[in-house]
C-alpha positions in Angstrom: 0.0 0.1 0.0 0.9 3.2 -1.1 -0.4 5.4 2.3 1.7 3.1 4.8 -2.2 2.9 7.3 -1.1 -1.3 7.4 1.9 -2.6 8.9 4.8 -3.9 6.6 4.7 -7.7 5.5 0.8 -7.5 5.0 0.2 -9.7 1.9 -0.7 -7.6 -1.6 -4.2 -8.9 -1.6 -5.1 -8.3 2.4 -4.1 -4.8 1.5 -5.9 -4.9 -1.6 -9.2 -5.5 0.3 -8.3 -3.5 3.0 -8.2 -0.1 0.5 -11.1 -1.2 -1.3 -13.2 -1.2 2.1 -11.6 2.1 2.9 -11.8 3.7 -0.3 -15.3 2.6 -1.4 -18.7 3.7 -0.8 -19.3 2.8 2.4 -17.8 3.8 5.2 -17.2 7.8 5.2 -20.2 7.9 3.2 -22.6 6.6 6.1 -24.2 9.5 7.2 -25.0 10.4 3.9 -27.5 6.6 4.1 -29.7 8.0 7.0 -33.1 9.2 6.2 -35.5 11.4 7.9 -36.4 8.0 9.9 -33.3 7.3 10.7 -32.7 10.8 12.2 -35.5 10.6 14.4 -34.4 7.1 15.4 -31.3 9.1 16.8 -33.6 11.4 18.6 -35.2 8.2 20.3 -31.3 7.8 21.1 -30.9 11.1 22.7 -34.2 11.0 24.6 -33.4 6.9 26.1 -29.4 8.0 27.3 -31.0 11.0 28.9 -32.9 9.1 30.5 -30.4 6.7 31.2 -28.5 9.6 33.3 -31.2 10.8 35.1 -32.0 7.5 36.2 -28.9 7.3 37.8 -28.8 10.5 39.1 -32.0 9.9 41.2 -34.3 11.9 39.3 -36.8 8.6 38.1 -40.2 10.2 37.4 -38.2 12.5 35.1 -36.3 9.7 33.3 -39.4 7.8 32.4 -40.3 10.3 31.5 -37.3 10.7 29.0 -38.3 7.1 27.9 -41.2 8.1 26.9 -40.1 10.5 24.8 -37.8 8.0 23.2 -40.6 5.4 22.0 -42.5 8.3 20.6 -40.0 9.5 18.3 -39.4 5.5 17.9 -42.5 4.8 16.7 -42.6 8.7 14.5 -39.5 7.1 12.7 -41.3 3.7 11.8 -44.4 6.0 10.7 -42.2 8.9 8.9 -40.4 5.6 7.0 -43.9 4.0 5.8 -45.7 7.7 4.8 -42.2 8.6 2.7 -41.5 5.2 1.6 -37.8 5.2 2.8 -38.4 1.7 4.5 -34.9 -0.8 4.1 -32.5 -2.9 5.7 -30.3 -0.6 6.7 -33.0 1.7 8.5 -34.3 -1.4 10.5 -30.9 -2.1 11.9 -30.2 0.7 13.2 -34.2 1.1 15.0 -32.9 -2.3 16.0 -29.9 -1.1 17.3 -31.4 2.2 19.3 -34.3 -0.1 20.9 -31.7 -1.8 22.8 -31.6 2.1 24.9 -34.9 3.2 24.5 -36.3 -0.5 25.9 -33.9 -2.6 27.0 -31.0 -0.2 29.2 -33.9 2.2 30.2 -36.1 -1.3 31.8 -33.0 -2.6 33.7 -32.4 0.6 34.8 -35.7 1.0 36.4 -35.3 -2.3 38.0 -31.8 -1.3 39.8 -32.8 2.2 40.8 -36.2 1.7 42.4 -36.6 -2.1 42.3 -33.4 -4.3 43.2 -32.7 -6.1 46.5 -29.6 -6.6 45.7 -26.9 -5.2 43.0 -25.9 -9.6 41.9 -30.0 -9.6 41.7 -29.5 -6.6 38.8 -27.1 -8.1 37.4 -29.3 -11.6 36.8 -32.6 -9.6 35.8 -30.3 -7.1 33.4 -29.2 -10.0 31.8 -32.2 -11.2 30.9 -33.5 -8.4 29.5 -30.7 -7.7 27.4 -29.9 -11.2 26.2 -32.9 -12.2 25.6 -33.9 -8.9 23.8 -30.6 -8.3 22.1 -31.4 -11.5 20.2 -35.1 -10.7 19.5 -34.4 -7.1 18.1 -31.2 -9.5 16.1 -33.8 -11.4 14.9 -36.2 -8.9 13.7 -33.1 -7.0 11.5 -32.5 -10.4 9.8 -36.0 -11.6 9.3 -37.8 -8.3 9.0 -42.0 -8.6 9.7 -44.2 -11.8 9.6 -47.9 -11.6 7.6 -50.5 -13.5 7.6 -53.9 -12.1 5.4 -52.2 -8.5 5.2 -51.4 -7.8 8.7 -47.9 -7.7 9.9 -46.7 -9.4 12.9 -43.7 -9.2 15.1 -42.5 -12.8 15.6 -41.6 -13.3 19.5 -42.8 -10.5 21.8 -41.5 -7.3 21.4 -39.0 -5.6 23.5 -41.9 -3.0 24.4 -43.9 -5.4 25.9 -41.0 -6.7 28.4 -40.4 -2.6 29.2 -44.1 -2.6 30.0 -44.0 -5.4 32.2 -41.0 -3.7 34.3 -43.3 -1.0 34.7 -46.0 -2.8 36.3 -44.2 -3.6 39.0 -42.7 -0.2 39.0 -45.8 1.2 39.6 -47.3 -1.4 41.2 -44.3 -1.2 44.0 -44.9 2.7 43.8 -48.9 2.3 44.5 -49.2 -0.8 46.8 -45.6 -1.9 47.4 -44.4 -5.0 45.9 -41.0 -6.7 46.8 -37.8 -6.2 44.6 -37.9 -9.8 44.5 -41.0 -11.0 43.4 -40.7 -8.1 40.4 -38.0 -9.7 39.6 -40.2 -13.1 38.9 -42.6 -11.9 35.8 -40.0 -10.0 34.6 -37.8 -12.4 34.3 -40.4 -15.4 33.0 -41.4 -12.8 30.4 -37.7 -12.3 28.3 -37.7 -15.8 27.0 -41.6 -15.4 25.5 -39.3 -12.6 23.5 -37.9 -14.9 21.3 -40.3 -17.1 21.6 -42.6 -17.9 18.0 -45.3 -16.1 19.2 -46.6 -13.9 16.6 -47.4 -9.9 18.1 -50.0 -8.7 15.0 -49.3 -4.7 14.7 -52.9 -3.8 15.0 -55.1 0.2 16.0 -55.7 -1.4 19.0 -52.6 -2.8 20.1 -51.4 0.6 19.3 -54.0 2.2 21.5 -53.0 0.7 24.3 -49.2 1.1 24.0 -50.6 4.5 23.5 -52.7 4.0 27.4 -49.9 2.4 28.6 -47.8 5.2 28.3 -49.9 8.0 28.8 -51.3 6.0 32.6 -47.9 5.6 33.0 -46.6 9.5 32.2 -49.7 10.6 34.9 -48.7 8.7 37.7 -45.2 9.3 37.4 -45.7 12.7 37.2 -48.4 13.0 40.3 -45.7 11.2 42.1 -43.4 14.3 41.2 -45.6 16.7 41.8 -48.0 16.6 44.6 -46.4 13.1 46.2 -50.3 11.8 46.2 -48.8 8.5 45.0 -45.9 7.2 46.4 
């Protein structure tokens, strides 16, 4: 190679392949491949990271609120991609990468900050969330949606479902008190469902129910934060 990027003695064939990879259209041109949907996904990542910082800093309800903002942008990116006709395998991989932080990392942190009775329990619960959730997202990025009679479906429980299980245990603890040991049971039990063959259909009712969960959780968190009415 003429520019010395690879060390002396590297075979010419390998050096040629490295040149091709370095100077080809992939790599430096990555940002040019991003669509409006991908930038909405990056906005979701921003709020997911903000949520993680707030949760770890002890601002639990604000962290959950920021997580809900990440959910919103995650849904907007899919809507944008469908309506603008820019859906692609690349965009699906970007979305799956960001879902790790928007749904899985935040769920594990909520359990750790609000429910965990001991650090080692967080290790086990968080590992289950991240392992099964990560595998579920890898499968989705590789295979995409299934379809039956014109209706798309996810294969397996989604990362949203497991995040909601964590939220349910958190709000139950906030309202009536739930042992962190007990809370770990439904969370860990739900995780393998993400790699199951269950068909989770994309329906208007399903989206409405998810929105209802988010709005209810947001209302409880705001009440807890501003009035101390719960908790």
